C-alpha positions in Angstrom: 0.0 0.0 0.0 1.3 3.5 -1.0 0.0 6.4 1.0 0.3 9.9 -0.6 -0.4 13.5 0.2 0.1 16.8 -1.6 1.1 19.9 0.3 -0.1 23.4 -0.5 3.3 24.3 -1.8 3.1 21.5 -4.4 5.4 18.9 -2.7 4.2 15.4 -3.1 4.6 13.2 0.0 4.7 9.4 -0.1 4.9 6.7 2.6 5.5 3.1 1.6 5.2 0.8 4.6 7.2 -2.5 4.2 6.4 -5.5 6.3 9.2 -7.3 8.2 11.9 -4.6 7.9 13.4 -2.6 10.7 15.0 0.2 8.6 13.5 3.2 6.9 14.8 5.4 4.1 13.8 9.1 3.6 14.4 10.2 0.0 13.9 13.7 -1.4 14.0 14.0 -5.2 14.0 17.4 -6.9 13.3 17.6 -10.6 16.5 19.3 -11.7 19.9 18.3 -12.9 22.4 19.0 -15.6 19.7 19.2 -18.3 18.5 22.4 -16.6 21.9 24.1 -17.0 23.5 26.4 -19.5 26.9 25.7 -21.1 28.6 28.3 -18.9 27.1 26.9 -15.7 27.5 23.2 -16.6 28.0 21.4 -13.3 26.1 23.9 -11.1 23.3 21.3 -10.2 26.0 19.0 -8.9 27.8 21.9 -7.1 24.5 22.8 -5.3 24.2 19.2 -4.2 27.6 19.4 -2.6 26.8 22.7 -0.9 23.6 21.4 0.6 25.8 19.3 2.9 27.6 22.4 4.2 25.0 22.9 6.9 21.6 24.4 7.6 20.2 26.8 10.2 19.6 24.0 12.6 22.8 22.2 11.8 25.2 25.1 10.9 28.3 23.2 9.9 29.3 20.0 8.0 30.5 18.5 11.3 27.2 19.3 13.1 25.2 17.9 10.3 27.2 14.7 9.8 27.7 14.0 13.5 24.0 14.1 14.0 23.5 11.7 11.2 26.3 9.4 12.4 24.8 9.3 15.9 21.7 7.7 14.3 23.9 5.0 12.7 22.6 6.3 9.4 23.7 5.7 5.9 23.3 8.9 3.8 24.3 10.4 0.5 23.1 12.4 -2.5 23.3 12.3 -6.2 22.8 14.4 -9.3 21.7 13.1 -12.7 20.5 14.8 -15.8 16.9 15.0 -14.8 16.8 14.9 -11.0 18.8 15.4 -7.8 18.3 13.2 -4.8 19.1 13.3 -1.0 18.6 10.2 1.1 19.1 9.0 4.6 18.6 5.4 5.8 18.4 4.5 9.5 16.5 2.4 12.0 12.8 2.8 11.7 12.4 4.3 15.1 14.7 7.1 14.0 12.6 8.0 11.0 11.1 11.2 12.5 14.5 12.6 13.2 15.7 11.6 9.7 12.8 13.5 8.1 13.6 16.5 10.3 17.2 16.5 9.2 16.6 16.2 5.5 13.9 18.8 5.7 16.3 21.2 7.4 18.9 20.6 4.8 16.6 21.5 1.9 14.5 24.2 3.6 17.3 26.3 5.3 20.7 25.6 3.6 23.4 28.1 4.6 25.5 27.9 1.5 28.5 29.4 3.4 30.6 31.6 1.1 33.7 30.5 2.9 33.2 26.9 1.7 32.8 27.8 -2.0 36.5 27.5 -3.1 37.2 24.5 -0.8 34.3 22.6 -2.3 35.2 23.6 -5.8 38.5 21.9 -5.2 36.7 18.7 -4.0 34.5 18.6 -7.0 37.4 19.1 -9.4 39.1 16.1 -7.8 35.9 14.1 -8.1 35.8 14.9 -11.8 39.5 13.8 -12.1 38.5 10.5 -10.5 35.8 10.0 -13.2 38.0 11.0 -16.1 40.8 8.7 -14.8 38.5 5.7 -14.6 37.9 4.5 -18.2 35.2 2.0 -17.2 33.1 4.9 -15.9 34.1 7.6 -18.3 33.3 5.6 -21.4 29.6 6.0 -20.5 29.9 9.8 -20.4 31.6 9.7 -23.8 28.8 7.4 -25.1 26.2 10.0 -24.1 28.3 12.8 -25.6 28.3 10.9 -28.9 24.6 10.4 -28.8 23.5 13.9 -27.9 26.5 16.1 -28.6 26.7 19.8 -27.5 23.4 20.1 -25.7 22.6 19.5 -22.0 21.8 15.8 -22.5 25.3 15.3 -23.9 27.2 17.2 -21.3 28.9 15.6 -18.3 26.6 15.9 -15.2 29.5 17.2 -13.1 30.5 19.7 -15.7 34.1 20.3 -16.9 37.1 21.7 -15.0 36.6 24.9 -17.0 32.9 25.3 -16.3 33.2 24.3 -12.6 36.1 26.7 -12.3 33.9 29.7 -13.2 30.7 28.9 -11.3 30.0 31.7 -8.9 28.2 32.0 -5.5 25.5 33.9 -7.4 25.1 31.0 -9.8 24.6 28.5 -7.0 22.2 30.7 -5.1 20.1 31.5 -8.2 20.0 27.8 -9.3 18.8 26.7 -5.9 16.1 29.4 -5.6 14.9 28.7 -9.1 14.7 24.9 -9.1 14.4 23.8 -5.5 10.7 24.5 -5.2 7.7 22.6 -4.0 6.2 21.8 -7.4 9.4 20.1 -8.4 9.9 18.0 -5.2 8.9 14.6 -4.0 9.5 13.3 -0.5 9.3 9.6 0.1 9.6 7.5 3.3 9.8 3.7 2.8 10.3 0.8 5.2 9.4 0.7 8.9 6.9 3.5 8.4 3.1 4.1 8.5 0.5 6.3 7.0 0.6 8.6 10.0 4.1 9.6 9.0 2.5 11.8 6.4 1.6 14.2 9.2 5.2 15.2 10.3 6.1 15.2 6.6 3.5 17.9 5.9 4.7 20.0 8.8 8.4 19.7 8.1 8.3 20.4 4.4 5.5 22.9 4.3 7.8 26.0 4.5 9.6 25.2 1.3 8.5 27.7 -1.3 6.0 26.6 -3.9 7.6 28.1 -7.0 7.0 26.8 -10.5 8.6 23.7 -11.9 10.9 24.8 -14.7 11.3 23.0 -18.0 14.5 22.2 -19.7 15.1 22.6 -23.4 13.9 19.6 -25.5 16.5 17.2 -26.6 17.5 17.2 -30.3 18.2 13.8 -31.8 19.5 13.7 -35.4 21.3 10.7 -36.8 21.3 9.2 -40.3 24.3 6.8 -40.2 26.6 5.1 -37.7 28.6 7.4 -35.4 32.0 6.8 -33.8 33.8 8.6 -31.0 37.5 7.8 -30.3 39.1 9.1 -27.1 42.8 8.7 -27.2 44.4 7.5 -23.9 47.2 5.2 -23.1 45.4 2.3 -21.4 46.1 -1.3 -20.6 42.9 -2.3 -22.3 40.4 -0.7 -24.7 37.0 0.2 -23.2 34.0 0.2 -25.5 30.4 1.1 -25.6 28.5 -0.2 -28.7 24.8 0.0 -29.1 21.8 1.9 -30.3 19.5 4.9 -29.6 16.2 3.7 -28.3 13.1 5.1 -26.6 12.0 7.0 -23.5 10.5 5.9 -20.2 7.0 6.3 -21.5 7.4 4.1 -24.6 5.7 0.7 -24.3 8.6 -1.1 -26.1 11.1 -0.3 -23.3 10.1 -3.5 -21.5 11.0 -5.6 -24.6 14.2 -3.8 -24.9 15.1 -4.3 -21.2 14.5 -8.1 -21.6 16.5 -8.1 -24.8 19.4 -6.5 -23.0 19.3 -9.2 -20.4 19.2 -11.9 -23.1 22.3 -10.3 -24.7 24.4 -9.4 -21.8 22.6 -9.0 -18.6 23.8 -12.1 -16.7 26.8 -14.3 -16.6 25.0 -16.9 -18.7 23.9 -14.4 -21.3 24.9 -14.6 -24.9 27.6 -12.0 -25.0 29.1 -12.9 -21.6 29.4 -16.5 -22.7 30.7 -15.5 -26.2 33.2 -12.8 -25.4 34.5 -14.1 -22.0 33.9 -17.8 -21.8 34.3 -18.9 -25.4 36.6 -16.3 -26.9 38.4 -15.1 -23.8 38.4 -11.5 -25.1 37.2 -9.7 -21.9 36.8 -9.9 -18.2 33.8 -7.5 -17.9 31.0 -7.7 -20.4 27.4 -6.4 -20.0 24.5 -5.1 -22.0 22.0 -2.7 -20.4 19.3 -0.2 -21.2 18.8 3.4 -20.0 15.6 5.4 -20.3 14.7 8.9 -19.3 11.7 11.1 -20.0 12.9 12.0 -23.5 15.2 9.3 -24.8 17.1 6.1 -24.1 19.5 3.5 -25.4 20.7 -0.1 -25.4 24.4 -0.5 -25.1 27.0 -3.3 -24.6 30.1 -2.4 -22.6 33.4 -4.3 -22.4 37.0 -3.9 -21.6 39.2 -5.9 -24.1 42.8 -6.4 -24.9 43.9 -4.0 -27.7 44.7 -6.7 -30.1 41.3 -8.3 -29.6 39.3 -5.1 -30.3 38.1 -5.9 -33.8 37.2 -9.4 -32.9 35.1 -8.1 -29.9 33.3 -5.5 -32.1 32.4 -8.2 -34.7 31.1 -10.5 -32.0 28.8 -7.8 -30.5 27.5 -6.8 -33.9 26.9 -10.5 -34.8 24.9 -10.9 -31.6 22.8 -7.8 -32.6 22.3 -9.3 -36.1 21.1 -12.6 -34.6 18.6 -10.8 -32.3 17.1 -9.2 -35.4 16.9 -12.5 -37.3 15.7 -14.9 -34.6 13.4 -14.5 -31.6 14.9 -15.9 -28.3 14.0 -19.5 -27.6 11.4 -20.0 -24.9 13.9 -21.3 -22.3 16.2 -18.4 -22.9 13.4 -15.9 -22.6 12.2 -17.5 -19.4 15.7 -17.4 -18.0 16.1 -13.7 -18.7 12.8 -12.8 -17.2 13.4 -14.9 -14.1 16.8 -13.2 -13.6 15.1 -9.7 -13.9 12.2 -10.6 -11.6 14.6 -12.2 -9.1 16.6 -9.0 -8.9 13.3 -7.0 -8.4 12.5 -9.3 -5.5 15.9 -8.6 -4.0 15.4 -4.9 -4.5 12.1 -5.0 -2.7 13.9 -6.1 0.4 15.8 -2.8 0.4 14.1 0.3 1.7 16.3 2.6 -0.3 15.5 0.7 -3.6 11.8 0.9 -2.9 11.9 4.6 -2.1 13.9 5.3 -5.2 11.5 3.3 -7.5 8.3 4.9 -6.1 9.6 8.4 -5.8 11.2 8.4 -9.3 7.9 7.3 -10.9 6.1 10.0 -9.0 8.6 12.7 -10.0 9.3 11.9 -13.6 6.0 10.1 -14.7 3.6 11.6 -12.2 2.3 8.3 -11.1 2.3 6.2 -7.9 3.2 2.6 -8.8 4.6 -0.3 -6.9 7.5 -2.4 -8.2 5.0 -5.3 -8.6 3.4 -3.5 -11.5 6.7 -3.2 -13.2 7.2 -6.9 -12.7 3.8 -7.6 -14.2 4.7 -5.8 -17.4 8.0 -7.6 -17.7 6.3 -11.0 -17.4 4.1 -10.1 -20.3 7.0 -9.5 -22.8 7.0 -12.1 -25.6 9.7 -13.5 -27.8 8.0 -11.9 -30.8 8.1 -8.5 -29.1 11.8 -8.9 -28.4 12.6 -9.7 -32.0 10.4 -6.8 -33.2 12.3 -4.4 -30.8 15.6 -5.6 -32.3 14.3 -5.1 -35.8 13.1 -1.6 -35.1 16.0 -0.3 -33.1 19.1 -2.2 -34.3 19.5 -0.1 -37.4 22.5 1.7 -38.9 20.9 5.1 -38.3 20.8 4.3 -34.6 24.1 2.6 -34.2 26.9 4.2 -32.1 30.3 3.3 -31.0 32.6 4.9 -28.4 36.0 3.8 -27.2 38.8 4.8 -24.9 42.2 3.5 -25.8 45.5 4.2 -27.7 43.7 5.0 -31.0 43.3 8.2 -33.0 41.9 7.1 -36.4 38.1 6.5 -36.6 38.1 5.1 -40.2 38.7 1.4 -39.3 35.7 1.5 -36.9 33.4 3.3 -39.3 34.3 0.5 -41.8 33.2 -2.2 -39.3 30.0 -0.4 -38.4 29.1 0.4 -42.0 28.8 -3.3 -42.7 26.0 -3.7 -40.1 
């Protein structure tokens, strides 16, 4: 059972009681992220997320805030993505009232101390360096840059060293005041909780300004042939992302695409894992996954391979894509993929943070209150024919993209491989 309320300032409150758990997670999602930035202020949403932890009126320093959370034995963190920013705290259920009070204070009365600005800028620049120095992570940013180019959807969520270096205190303050408003906010409490927890939620979050939910510029998708991005770096292995543009969260075929990704490379017994790792010995890490947001999405296979095996790995992935278009998965293979996905859902349903994330994200991005069981029902309904149809529709040259990190500069050999698809 999901219990909901809507405050006068537009904030949507959700309580999801879970039987048999002793923990509770409070999650606040705000519909803002890097898609809401300009080129000059790229990274400001992430910068604001960091500054929120610098203290509030009630907890006026980092130490005061974090010590209070630590005394609860809590786990806590925050994240920024392209379409939303989230703050969460997970603690024992009997501490849930205090948890809500802390999170509300952080978002209602943040101090944004000017003296912390340059110190935190340095922290963020080191965080960016960490990402850029980790090819297995950075390849996904390059992949999205390839798909969407020089527009907010194609920019790095954390910004660049150049853009972060010029963000001002005024930029941070203006972004917070513009986007952190009631009509763009969802508060969710999941776990050892009850419907009555909506009452303190209403009281604690009622003083956040209503404001208006701002819209970001619409994504532009233009592609007529395969695209390649080569990022030169001396590495011990080549990191690749190879896949296709797909559809958004609201498209009914996303369920078939998700099951197709599991068939191809979602488990250790999937086609590409067995082919690239167990049969050919080309890679240690191989996976195929999907991503969907409110405007767009993709299916991509990622792998890290020895330099001399790169062409062989690309051909193997493309061959798997060809096979998916030509033949539907066998009944046993389809059932195995579904069972793997459903099993993971069941495991997620044991975690209060996962349940809070699922319910709150649906409320924020899709404006609907839906349990994970409904998502499971839709996955169960996917047929082999639907999977083949998804492959036929989306595995096409005008949707095909390839990004790599490694000691290469010339794109031509890779275009040649892709143009044969």
